[in-house]
N, C-alpha and C positions, 0 to 999 in steps of 0.2 A: 436622512439622517446626515450620510455624508457632503451631500449640497449645502446643509445648513452649518456644518462642522465647519465646512470650506469657507463659505462667506465669513461667518464668525470669526477663522482666523486671520481672513484679509483683512476686517474691520480692527482687530485688533492691531496687527501691524500699521496699519493706515494712523491710526491713533498713537502709536509708538514716534512712527517718523514726525507726526505734527510737532510731539512732544519735544522731540530731541532738534527738529530743525525748524521750531516755531520763530525763535529770535535773532538777534543780528547776526550776520556770517563774517561781521569784522573781528580781527584777532583783538585783545584787550591790549592798551598800549603797554610798552615795557616800565617798569619804574625806573625813575631816573639812579643813575649812578651816585650812591653815596660817595660821599667827602670824610665822611666821619673814619676816624683811626679805631674808635673802640669797636669791642666785640658786637657785633647783633643780637639783639636779645632773642631768647630761646623761643622758639618755636610752640606756641599751644596746640599746633593741629597733629593730630596720629595718623598715621597710614593705614588704610583700607585692611582690614586683616587678610590674607590669602584663602582663598576659598579651600576648605577640609576637602581632599578627595577620598570618597569611599573605599574600602580596602576589599577588593572582588574576592578575597579568598574566605572574608565573613559573610560576604552574601549569596554564595554558592550554599546548596542544601549539605546536610549532613552525610548524605548517600552519595556525592558525588565524589568520583574517581576519573582521572585524566582519561579520556576517550581514545586515547592513541597508546600511550605507552602502559597503562596498566589495565589494558581491556581486558588483558588474562585471568584477575578476580571475576568479572562476570561470567567469563567462559565455564570457569570454575564452577560459579554457582549453579550456571543451568546444568553442567552435570551433575550436581548434588541434586538438583530437583526431579533428574529423569531417573535417578537412583533409589528415591526415597519413596518408603512405603508407608510411612507413615503418613496420612494425607492431610490431616490437619496440618502437620507441620510443612507438607508440602505447598498447600495454599500460602502458609505466611512466608516462605520461602519465593515464591513466586510475586508475592506482594514487595517482597526484599527487591526481586530482578526488576521490578519495574517503577521502583523507586530510583535506582540505579541509573536506568535508561532515559528516565525522565529529566533525571538530574543533570542530564548533558545539555539540553535542549536544544539537541540538534533534530528528535523528532519533535514537531511541533502538530498536535491533533486539531482539527477544523472542526469536522462533525461525525456523528455515527451514521452509517451508511443505508440506504433502503435502497432497492432495486426499481426503476422504472422503465417500463417498456409499453410499446404499442402494439395492439393482437387483433386483427379482426373479428369481428363478432361470431364469423361462420366457423373459427377453429377451437376447437376443444383438445382436453388431453396433454397439452404443454403441461410444465410444471417446473418454477424455479425455486429451488432452496434456499436457507441462510446464509451457504458460502458459496451462492453466484454459478449455481450449474443450472444450465437448462435443458431439460431432457424430451426432445422431438420424438423418439420414437415409437409414444402411444398417441402421437396427434392424430386428430380426426378433422377431417374437412367435410362442411355439410353443404358446401359448394358443388361438391361433386370431382373435384381437382385431386390428382394423385399426386402433387406436386404441391410443397410448401416452400415458399420464397421467403428467404432471411436475410435480416442486417443484423450482425454481432458487433463486427471492428471493420478495420482494415485489414491487409495484409498478415496475417500471423507470424508470429515469429517463428513458433516451433509448433510442430504437429506430433513430434515424438513425445510420449506422455512422458518420461524419464524426464527430457529435458523442458518443457513448457514451465513458466512459471507465470502466466497472465490469466485472465478470465475467462478470455474469449476462446484462447487456446484450451481451457480445461471443457469448457462446453463443446467444442469440439471432439476433444479425448471422448468424455462422457456419452456422446454418441458416434463414435467410431471403434473405440477399443471397450473391452470389457473386462474390469477385475475381477478378484474373488466376491466382494460384496458390491451393492449400488445402492443408491437413496431412493425410496419410492416417494410417492406425491406428499406422504406426509411428513416429510425429513428424515425417518426411518430408515435404519439401514437392513438392509435384504439381500438373502443369497444372490449370487450374480454365477461366475463361475465356479462357485462352490456349492457344494450341496449341503456340507455341515463342516462342524469340527469342534474337536475336543483339547480341555487344555488340562494339563500335569498339575497336581494338587498344589505344588509352589508355583504356579502361575507362570511358569517359565517356557513350556514346551508346548507348541502348539502344533496338532495333526488337523490337517485341513481332508477334506474326501470331496472331490471333484467331481461336477455333473457326469454323467454318461455324455459320449458322444460330440464331447466339443472341439470344434474345427475353426480353423481359421480362414478368413476369406476365400483362399485359393483351394477350398477341400481339404488342406491337409491337415492330420490331427493333432491337434492342441494337447499337451499333456504336463503332467507336472513337472517335466525337466524344462519347458518355457518359462515355468514360474521361477526357480531355479536360474537359469539363465538371466533372466531380465531384471530381477532383485540383484543378483551379484553386479549386473552392469549399472543400473541406476546408482548402486552405492559406491562403486568403485572407483577411484582415484582419478582413472584415466578416461573415463567421461565425463566428469566434471561437473555434473548435473546441480543445478542452482538447488534442488531439492534433496542430493544426497544425505545431508543431516538429519531427514526423517527417520533415517534406518539406523541411527548410531544406537539406539537401545537392541538393535538385534545383536546376537553374540557375534564377534570375529567381524566385525565393522571396522574400515569399511573393505578392507580386499581379500578378506578371508570370511565370508558372511557363513554362519550357520545358518543354512539351508540346503535340502537334501528333499528327495525322490524315490520314496522307496520301491512304490512303483509309478505306473502312469497315470496312476487316479490321487496318488497320495504326495501330498506336498506337506512337508515339517518344516518348521523353523523355532528356535531357541532363542529367547531374548535374556536382557542382563537383570533386568529387574520387572515385575508385574507391571501392566500397562492397561487403564483403564478403559483408553480408546481406539484399541486396536482394531476392532470391527472399523471404526471410521477409515484406519489409516489402511484397511484393507479395498475401502471405496474410495481412494484417493488416487488420481491418474498416475502419480509415480511410482506408485505399486503395480500399475496394471504389465500384463503380459505384450511384450515383441517379439516376432519370430527372427529366432539368430539369423538362419540363413538369407533372413531378406536385409538384414540391419549389415551384415556383411557383404554383402553383394556391393556394395556400393565400394567404389574403388580408392575411396579415400575414408572410408569409416572409422579409422583408428585415427586421424587426426580431426575429422567432422563426423561427430557421432552422431548428428541431426540428419545428415544429407542424404539417406534411405529412404525420407519421407518429405523432400521437397518438391517432389512432383506427383500429379496424380497416379494412380495404380498401386499405389502401396498396399502391403497387404498387412490387414489388421482384422479385428477379431469382434467388434461388435456389430450394433443393429445395422451402421450405414457403411458403405466403403468410397473412399475419394476416386470418382471417375473422370472427373475433369476440373483444369486448374488454370485458369488465365493469370496470370501474378497481377497485384492490384486491380482485378477487376472482377473476377467471381470465381468461385469453386462450385462443383457439383459434387452431391454424395449420394448413391443409389443405394438402394435396401439390400442387405446381404444374406442371401437365401441360407446359408449356414450358421446365422447366429441360433443362439440356442432357443430363444423367443420370437422368431421371425413370422411364426404363426400372428401375432400380435401386431404387427406392425401393417397398419393400411395405407400410410403415406409413403408411395413407392422412391421417391425421389426427393432431395432438398437442395435448395439452389440458393446459393449464399452469394451476396453483393459485398462485395470488399471496399469498404469507404469508413473514413470517420468525417466525413462533411455530412454534420448534422441537418443542414439546411437542404442538402439532395437529399437525404435518406427520408428527409419528413417528405420532400414534394414526391417521392416514388411511392410512399405510403400512400399519401392521401391521393394519386392518380390510380392506384391500386395494380402497384407494380410490385408491394412487397405485403407478406401477410403477418409480418411481424419484424417491428423496426426496434431496437435496443438503444438507439440516441434520439434523442429529442434534442431540439433547439430550445435554448434557456428561455429565450422571449415566449414560447410559443406555450409553455407548460401549465400558466395559468388558467389559460381558456381551456386545457383539457382535463382540469380537474374532476368534473363531472361526467365526462366522457367515458360510456362504460368498456369503450376500447383500450382505458389508460389504465394500466396496473400498478400500483404502488407495494412491494413484496419486501417484508422486514427481513434484515440482511445481519449477521453478526460483522462488523468491520468497521474501521475509521479513514476516513477521507483525511488525509495530512497533507502537512508540508515538511521537508527537512534540507538540513544542512549538510555539506559532504565535509565532514571535522578535519579534513586535509587541503581544505580549500584555502586558497593563500590569502583569502578576505580575512585569515585569522593569524597571517606572518605576523612574527614579532609579539602578538600575545602570548601570555601565560596559559595554560588551560582552564584557569578560575576566569581569566578576564574574556577569552572567549565565550565561555559560557555565559558569564553576564549579557554579554554580545547579542547570543540568541536569546537568552530569556527577554530582552528588550524587545526585541523581533516578535515574540511570543504575546507578551502582553498589548501590543500596540494594534493586533488584527481582531478586527470587528467581526466576532462570527456571529452575531446578533444579524447582522445586515446580510452575509452569504446566506444563512440559512433561510430569513424570508424573502430576497430577494432575486436569487440565484437558484439554491436548491429548489424551495417553493412548494415542498412535496412532505414537510412535516420532520425536517432532520433535526436533530437535537444538538445545540453546539458542546463541543467535546471538550474535556478538560483532563483526559488522561487516553494514553492508548489501548489498553483494554477497552472494548467497547460496553457498552452497557447491557446488563444482563448475561452474558457469558457467564458459565457455570463455573465454580472454582474447583472443581474434580473432588469438592466432601461434602456432596449434599446441598450445598448452596450456591450463591450468588456472588462472584467475583466483585461485580460494582455494581449496586443495587438501584441507584439514585443518581441523577444527574449532578448532585450536590457534591457528591466525593469524585476527589479529583485533586488535582495536583497544583491549580490558579483555579480564580473566579473567572468563569468564561464568559461572564457579560460584564466586566469590571469596564472595559472602554466604553460601553455602552451606557452603563447607570453613573460611571462617576470619570467623564474624559480627561479632565485636567490633571486629576492625580493621577492615573493612569499616564498619560504622558509623560507626567513631572518623574514618575518610578522609573521610566524608560529611559529618563535622561539621567537618573542617579544611578542606572547599571552600566549605562555605556561610560560616563565617567569614571567610572570605578574600571572600564576596560581601557583607559586614557585617553577618551575623547574630550573635546572641546566644544562648549556651546559659545556662540555667542547673546548679546543681547535681545535679540528676536527668540530666542529659545531654539534657534536651530544650529546643527552642526557646524563647527568653523572650519573656515576652507583649509585651514592648516591640518585639521584633523578629519578628513570626508569619507563617508562609506557609500562605496558603490561597487555593486553587485549584479549578477546574471542571472535571470529565474526560469528556470526551463520547463515545458510544459509540451503537449501533445495540443494537435490540432480544434479539438471539439471547444462548442462554442462558451459551455459550461466551464470548463477548464480555464480559458482565457479571462470569462468574466470572474472568476476568483482572482485570476493573476491580476488583475486591473484592478478590484479592490484592495487587494494587499497593497498593490506598489502607491495606491493613494494613502492607505493605511501609515503606512512606513514615512511617507514623505513630511507626516506630520511633527517629525523632529530633524528632517534635512536627509534620509535616508534616500538613496538615487538606484532606483531597481529597473533594471531593464529585461523585458521578455521576451525571451527565443523560444519560437515554436518549432516544433520539428514532427515530423510523420511518425505514427507509432512506433514502427520496429526499431526506427534508428533511435527515436527519444529512449526506447526501453535500455537498446544496447551503453546507450550514453550514461544512464542513469548506474548502471551495473558496472561499467567499466570508472565510475566515481569522476567522470566528464563533467562536471558542474560544479557551482557554488550553492543552489538552492534551487530545489526542484519540487514539482507536485507529486504528490504519490498518493497510495491508498492502499489497503488491504484487506481484505476479506478472510475471513479465518477458514482455515482446513477442515478443522473441526472446534466441537465445541469445547475447547480446554485453554486458558492462556497459555501454555507450554509452546503453542504454534505460535503465538502472536510472540512469544519474549526469543525461543529459538533460534529465529531467524537473524538475530541479531549479534549471533556467536563471530566471532571472528574468521572462521573458515566458511560461513554460509553464503551461498550465491546469492539471497535476498538480503544482505547487507550492505546496501546503497550506500549508507553512510560512511562506509569504511572503516568503520570501529574496529582498533587494533591493527590497523593495517600501515 
């Protein structure tokens, strides 16, 4: 379709040039100078009326607020949602929050996620849940090997469960650390370090009883005090964890968390308001324990909180412990004999290939050097759809692209004009092409940030059908010319001018940079968007970066426009809404800053 559109546009431009330049190139002769002294007759010609420029303030949504100067309103709404005990009202407020988020047009959803990977037919017992966590501790190898060879991604950014914010890092965390709860193969929360818990009548005080005999991987006892230390550390300002905000419903957040250990087996915490998804939080890596003496044995632990586990040999409490790490090449994890369920672990060793070169990863898998590959070249997907070793797993998440609200691209524009600019980008992107030709595994084109099928926290579904949303995800596919003209209208409202060819004029160009990591699918999507935006003359250059550098540059706001993705941390919209508060470490758009 894109090729056809490009050819059509070229023909239109050619015909326009012929029409404009088909006549003589000589200038008409100047009229002879009049010798009459009488006043010339009044002209009957009238000047063409100036084109009316749309008002950006009239084109933005009623929910729009300035994403920089007025974002405290959004922060306050999220705080209200988290304290609301009427679940119907809470669901309504979450819809309001998404209205505000989407009205900025900084967050541009592309499609709703599914997870794809290759796994050899002799491997069983591995499972992946809707949040992207892959569990290897119950794997079985029918080929007789006691080692599983895996690729998840390239060099991880953090292995400290409190500091990690990537899916590959979370996969490593759930296999090397254990929280109070975990997820089973059905996606349900089950006790892990916890044996049980009780909740006070008002839903605020949780008393957790730990399993007997919990130990760290060095053989030392793991007690309730370790959870007290770890939760306080993860929530506290000094650690500056991206996920610190997930503790904000615990009383005393951030620096005086209401957590205690009456004895070695009892962990108590108090909330500000009842929380329907507390078990999911107890299963989330940011809530996992870390050993205080291990953390603080690192020389610069106060200024570099994650430094203690940036080399092999660090203490953990999960099914596996990291015993080897050649940076940017490989990692080795070995069975932890002190894990509470160690007798169920039959795979003694996990060997991770660290790479995001999906061509090399695919070659390694085909050569028999990998048992599981989590990255597949885009041009190989179609041929794998009927392969029994190819897995497609539903996920609760959204692949999207995002603007830095503070980018110099918006310099000199009012907040409303900047929003109109971004909306033009939003509607020009051909999501149908991306889903069908790049994704290829049944992705659904997205028109909202909260993914299809997520629960609303009130017994219903937040977004039940693909038709619900903030724009027509297929408009540019079904009515190309009207969509492009709408984009021009939005850009005119933002102060941009167009030539007769329908392209941005040289006086008001748009040129910006798109940031992505190096995997082939992400690059293909970037190139597709680049072509879509060229329909009105927007210039987009693509900058590729290694995975961990890419993550840091996004986090620091060193970008104009970037590829993004968010897989839910649990099945409630709040976790995809609270990440955009001003203080959140996951607020890549820099809202409120």
